[in-house]
C-alpha positions in Angstrom: 11.9 -59.6 -138.0 12.8 -56.2 -136.5 12.4 -55.7 -132.8 10.4 -52.8 -131.3 12.6 -49.8 -130.9 12.1 -49.8 -127.2 10.9 -52.3 -124.6 7.1 -52.0 -124.1 6.1 -51.1 -120.6 2.6 -51.4 -119.1 2.4 -47.6 -119.0 3.3 -47.3 -122.7 0.8 -50.0 -123.6 -1.9 -48.2 -121.5 -1.2 -44.9 -123.3 -1.2 -46.7 -126.7 -4.6 -48.3 -125.8 -6.2 -45.1 -124.7 -5.0 -43.4 -127.8 -6.1 -46.2 -130.1 -9.5 -46.7 -128.3 -10.2 -43.0 -128.6 -9.9 -42.9 -132.4 -13.2 -42.7 -134.4 -14.9 -46.1 -134.7 -12.3 -48.1 -132.6 -14.3 -48.2 -129.4 -17.4 -49.5 -131.2 -15.3 -52.1 -133.1 -13.6 -53.3 -130.0 -16.9 -53.7 -128.1 -18.4 -55.6 -131.1 -15.3 -57.9 -131.2 -15.7 -58.4 -127.5 -19.5 -58.8 -127.3 -20.3 -60.6 -130.6 -17.1 -62.5 -131.2 -15.8 -63.2 -127.7 -12.4 -61.6 -128.4 -10.5 -59.9 -125.6 -10.0 -56.2 -126.3 -6.7 -55.9 -124.5 -5.3 -58.7 -126.6 -6.6 -57.0 -129.8 -4.9 -53.8 -128.7 -1.6 -55.5 -127.9 -1.6 -57.2 -131.3 -2.3 -53.9 -132.9 0.7 -52.5 -131.1 2.8 -55.5 -132.3 1.6 -55.0 -135.9 2.2 -51.2 -135.8 5.8 -51.8 -134.5 6.4 -54.6 -137.0 6.9 -57.0 -134.1 5.9 -60.6 -134.6 5.5 -62.4 -131.2 6.4 -66.1 -131.1 3.7 -68.7 -130.7 5.0 -69.2 -127.1 4.5 -65.5 -126.4 1.0 -65.6 -127.9 0.1 -68.7 -125.8 1.4 -67.0 -122.7 -0.7 -63.9 -123.5 -3.8 -66.2 -123.9 -3.0 -67.7 -120.5 -2.8 -64.2 -119.0 -6.2 -63.3 -120.5 -7.7 -66.6 -119.2 -6.5 -65.9 -115.6 -7.8 -62.4 -115.3 -10.7 -62.3 -117.7 -13.3 -64.1 -115.6 -13.0 -61.4 -112.9 -13.3 -58.7 -115.5 -16.3 -60.3 -117.2 -18.1 -60.8 -113.8 -17.4 -57.2 -112.8 -18.5 -55.9 -116.3 -21.9 -57.8 -115.9 -22.4 -56.2 -112.5 -21.5 -52.8 -113.8 -23.9 -53.0 -116.8 -26.7 -54.0 -114.5 -26.0 -51.0 -112.3 -26.0 -48.5 -115.1 -28.4 -46.1 -113.4 -26.9 -46.7 -109.9 -25.0 -44.0 -108.0 -22.1 -46.5 -107.8 -21.9 -46.8 -111.6 -18.9 -44.5 -112.0 -17.0 -46.2 -109.2 -17.7 -49.6 -110.8 -16.5 -48.3 -114.1 -13.3 -47.1 -112.5 -12.8 -50.5 -110.8 -13.3 -52.2 -114.2 -10.6 -50.0 -115.7 -8.3 -51.0 -112.9 -8.9 -54.7 -113.7 -8.3 -54.0 -117.4 -5.0 -52.3 -116.4 -4.0 -55.4 -114.4 -4.7 -57.5 -117.4 -2.6 -55.3 -119.6 0.3 -55.5 -117.1 0.1 -59.3 -117.3 -0.1 -59.2 -121.1 3.0 -57.0 -121.4 4.8 -59.2 -118.9 4.0 -62.3 -121.1 5.1 -60.5 -124.3 8.3 -59.2 -122.8 9.2 -62.6 -121.2 9.4 -64.0 -124.7 10.8 -60.8 -126.3 13.9 -62.6 -127.6 11.7 -65.1 -129.5 10.0 -63.8 -132.6 8.4 -65.4 -135.5 8.5 -64.6 -139.2 5.4 -64.9 -141.2 4.6 -64.3 -144.8 1.3 -62.7 -143.8 1.8 -59.1 -144.8 -1.8 -57.9 -144.7 -2.5 -56.4 -141.2 -6.1 -57.7 -141.1 -4.9 -61.2 -141.9 -2.1 -60.9 -139.4 -4.4 -59.7 -136.6 -6.9 -62.5 -137.5 -4.0 -65.0 -137.4 -2.9 -63.8 -134.0 -6.5 -63.9 -132.7 -7.2 -67.4 -134.2 -10.2 -66.2 -136.2 -10.9 -66.6 -139.9 -10.9 -63.5 -142.0 -14.5 -63.2 -143.2 -16.9 -60.5 -144.2 -18.7 -60.4 -140.8 -15.5 -59.7 -138.7 -13.1 -58.0 -141.2 -14.6 -54.5 -140.8 -14.1 -54.6 -137.1 -10.5 -55.8 -137.4 -9.9 -53.1 -139.9 -11.4 -50.5 -137.6 -9.1 -51.3 -134.7 -6.0 -51.3 -136.9 
């Protein structure tokens, strides 16, 4: 499998994420994947980057990325709950910014995990991007989730 043309940096991934998230329908799809299916948005976005760059991370890289999510996600989820409860509070925007900083921290950890295993790639016969994304996320492709996976791709 072909390697990405350049090493992914946390800054590049952040810019990719902001760009992808800003496309029509992507934010809503990401939030649905997060809230209804329990799927980490940063992980979804990183796998989208991998698929777009024709890069197939190894199972060791995917496991390391899952570990990175598991380490930081509890803090993000707790902060997100507090922020949602404070929606009409004067502190809401500051809480939103703090959440974005936690998201950026998680993205740095994800990129570090991916890059640590950069020399290890996997080949797969899964050519359909939706099926590949579902494979990476350990979810079954099915009518209730496929439209959201398609929207983020």
